[in-house]
N, C-alpha and C positions, 0 to 999 in steps of 0.2 A: 753560452747556450747554443749558438749556431754550430760551434765546433763539436759540441757533444752530440747534437742531433745528427750532424753529418757523419760522425764516427759510428753512431748507432745504425744509421742507414747502411753504411759501408759494411758493418758487421752482419746485418741481416742479408745483404746481397751475397756475401761470402758464404753464409749459411745456406742460402737458397741454391747457390752453385754446387755446394757439397752435398745437397740433398736432392737426388733425382726425382723424388716424389713430387716436390713442389713444381719443378719444371714440367713434369707429366700432367699435373692438374691444370696448370696455366696454359699449356700449349698443345699437348697431345690429346687431352680429354676433349677440348672443343672440336678438334678435327674428327675424332672418332664419332662423337655425338652428331655432328653435322652430316657426316657421310651416312651414318645409320638412318637418321630421321629424314634427311634430304632425299635419299634414294630408296629407303626401305619402307617409309611410312607415307601413305597417301590416303586422303579422304575422297579421292576420285574413284569412280568405278569404270575401269577401262578393260577391254578384252574380256568381257563377261560372257561365259558360255551360255548360249540361249538355244533351246530346242525349238525347231520350226516344224510344225505338223500341218500339212495340207492334205485333206482327205481326197481331193481331186485337184492335182496340180495343173489347172487350166491356165491360160495366159494371164488372166486377171490376178490369180493367186501368185503366180510366179513374178509378175510385175511388182506386187506389193512386197513379197519376201526378198526380192533382190536388194531392197533398200537396206536390209540388215547386213548384207555382204559388203556394202560400201561404207557402213558406219564403223568408225574406229573404236566404238564402245562395245561391240559385240563380236563374239566368235560363234557364228551360226553352226548349229548341229542339226542337220536335216534328219527327221525321224518319220517313218511311214505311219506308225500307229500311235494313237494317244496313250495306250497302255504302256508302251515302251518309253514314251516321254515322261510319264508319271514315275516310272521306276528310276529313270535317270535323275529326276528331281529329288526323289526320296533318298537316293544314294549320294546326293550332293555333287553329281557330275555336271549338272547345269543349274543355273540360278533362276531360270524362268522358262515358261512355255508360251509360244504364240500358236494358237490353234485356229485354223480356217476350216469351216465345215464344207461338205461336198457341194453345197448349193451357193457357195460364196460368189463365184463368178456370175451365175445366172441371176441371183438377186441383185448384184451390183449393176448388171446391164439392164435389168428390168426396172431400174429406178427406185427400187425399194431399199429397205435397210439390209445391209450385209454385215452382220455382227462379227467382231473379232474377239476371240477369247484370249485373255492374258492371265496366266497363273504365275505368281512370283513367290520365291522362297522368302518368307518373312522372318526367318530367324535373325538375320542381320537387318534391322529395320531401316538403317541408313542406306544400305545397298539396295534394298527392296524399293525404296522411294526413288532412288536414282534410276534403277532399271525401268520403273514405271514411267518416269519422265522421259527417258531416252526412247522408249518404244512409242510414246505419244509423239515425240519429235519426228521419228521415222514415218509414222502414220500421216502427220500433217504435211511433211515434205512430199510424200507420195501423192496425197490428194492435190497438192498444188501443181505438181508435175503433170498429173493426169489431166487436170483442168486446162493447163497450158497446151498440152499436146493435142487434145481433142477439141480445143476452143469452146470449152464448156464454161458456164458461169462458176465462179469460185464456190467451192463446197462450204467454205467458212465465210459467212457474211461479214464478220467483223475481223479484219486482219489484226494480229497481235505483233507489234513491233517492240522488241525488248532491247534495252540498253543496260549494260552492266558497267558500273562505275568502279574505279580503283583497282579492279582485278579483272580486266576485260577477257583475259584468257581463261578465267575460271579455273586456275591452277591452284590446288590446295597447297602446293609447295610454297607459293608466294605468301600464304597465310601462316604456314607452319614454321618456316625458317626464321622470320623475325621473332616469333614467340620462343623458339628454341634458343635464340641468343639470350633471352632473359633467363631461361633455365640454366644455361651455361655460366652466365655471370653470377647467378646465385651460388652455383657450385664453386666457382673460382674464389669468390669473395668470402663466403661463409666457411667452406671446407678448409681453405688454406689457413685462414686466421684462427679457426677453431682448434687447430692443432699446434699453433705457434706457442702461445703462453703455456699451455699444458705441457708441451715438450720441454720448455725451459724449466718448469718445475721438476719434471721427471729426471732430467739430466743434471740438475743441480746448478745450471748456469744462471738461474734467476737469483740465487743467493750471491753469486759473484757480481751480478749487476747491482744488487742492492748495497754492496760494499763500496760502490763508486759514488761520486758526487751527483750522478744523474738523478732526476726526479722520476716518479712513476709516470707523470704526464709526458715527459720526454721519451721514456721507454715506449709508451703507447704510440706517440707521434712517429717515432722511428719505424715502428712496425706498420703503421697506417701508410706512411709515405712509400715504404718498400713494396708492400703488397698492392697498393693502389697502382703503382707503375707496372707491376707484374700483371695485374688484372687488366690494365689498359692495353698491354700487349696482346693479351688473349682476346680482348674486344676487337682490336684492329684486325687480328687474324680471322675472327668470326665474320666480321663485316666484309672483309675482302673475299672470303669464300662465298658469302651470300650473294655478292654482286657479280663476281667473275666466274664462279663455278656453277651456281644455281640460277643465275640471271634474274635474281629478284630486283625489281626496280627500287631505287632510292629517290623518291620524288621530293623529299624535304631537304633541309639544310644539314650538311654533315656536322657543322659545329653545334647545331641544336641537338643532333643525335649524340654527340660527344658530351654535351652538358647533361642530358638526361641519363646517359650511361654512367657519368661520373657520380651523380647523385645516388643512383641505384647501387653503384659499387661501394660508395661510402656506407650506405645502409647495410649492405651485405657484410662489409668488413666489421661494422659495429656489432652486428648479430654474432659473427664468428668470435670476435674478441670477448664479447660478453659471455658466450658459452664457455670459452676456454678459461676465462677468469674465474668463473664459478666452479667449474668441474675440476680443473687442474689434473686431468687424466686424459691422455690422447684417445684411448679407445672410447671412453664415455663421451668425450667431446665430439668425436667423429660421428657416433651413433645419433646423438642429439641433433647435430647439425643436419644430418640427412632427414631426420623425422620432422624437425620444425622449420626447415628451410626448403630442401629439395622437393619433398613430397607435396607440401602446399603449393609451391611454385608450379609443379607439374599438373596438379589436379584442380586447384582452386583459383588459378590466375586467368583463365580464359584462353590459355595456350591451345588446348584442344577442345575442351568442353565449354559450351556456351553458358555464361554465368546466369543469364536471364532464364534459362531452362531449369536451373537448380531450385530446390525448395527455398522459401523465403528466409528461413533461419540460416541456411548455408550461404545465401547471398549476402546476408549481413556479416557472416564470418569472413567472407572474402575481403572485406574492407581492412582486415588486420594483416593481410598478406601483401608485402611490398611488391612482389612480382606482378600482382594484379594491375597496378598502376604502370609498371614498366612495360608489360605486354601491350596494354592499350596504347601507350606512348609509341612503342616501336612499330606496331602495325599501322599506326596513323602516319608516322614520319616516312616509313618505307613505301606504303601503298597510296596514301592520300595526299601527303605533303604537310606543310606547316599550318595545320588547322589549330588556331589558338584556343578555340573553345574546348578542344580535347587535350591539347598538350599542356597548357599552363596549370589547370587543376591537378593533373597527374604529377607534374614536376613539383608543385607545392606540397602535395602529399608525400612525395619521396624526400623532400627537404626536411619536412617535419619528422619523418621516421628516422632519417639519418641523424638528426640532432638528438632524438630521444635515445637511440641505441648507443651512440658514441658518448652522450652525456652520462647515461647510466653506467657505462663501462668505466669511465673516468671516476665516477662517484664511488664505486665499490672497490676500485683499485687503490691499494695502500701499500706503501713501502714497508712491509713487515713480513716476517716469516710465517706467522701462524695463519 
């Protein structure tokens, strides 16, 4: 039996080497996706064009507006008239307007209220909230500097001291890249194996295998071992890029990361083998693999969209998506560390799913031609 499995694994590796598409899916696809998402996708709002309107640019107004020039989040666009700023906002040339009335400095020095008007483009609600928060931060920083310079009592009676855990830099890349690894492993595991058995049937090599003494279980095991090793190579490449190219911290154990990735890879392999066993057609198997594995992993796993913000029915549906558990596991191991209360329930769910998919594949696989 060991000799037969070894021969099957050797045969699969020869087939992989002769098939450039398998190499591309395992090693080229992770590099492309990580580069695209790592550099091209960001949930942070930086260098946001912001119109600054001061009806009378006195020293107080200039002092306040200077904070926007020092901020890395804004590209200030000085505008003389409010009507011009509104036209820029309507055209999408700026994402917000900060408007200071002509009596801003006088009312500020007089000890009264000196209102500041902020108008934000709310089409992109996430960017609008970020811009509002960044403007508030500039305002609070200016109040504190003004109080320190003039030795005035603090304008804010209750100081707010914030601490951000696990992602102190507040970089969305640190959040996105671990989740992207889950999407990549889904593609590698499911898409590779979804095409394997279907390709065997289309090329007629499955009939040749069935004429040998090997059992169907040995055929499946040979494919699982081969593509598990191939997927592990893709995982190591993705983790190396996350650590050394994107500077994502790995605060947990690497061996725990490998354990979780192995369970998820077995789950993805089981899903792909099940699809190819049922369809026996490469085109159909590939389409089904993308629809039932990649799209749910991208949308319903918490990779980008917060699960708790989804409708209740969709939240229940996400429990059927293996990538949901792997994304939570990866983000915890990378950013928080070995937090057992999060890690072990997700690993248990992945183990159950791997057993279900692989068991069902073995159950419906029979050594027969029909």
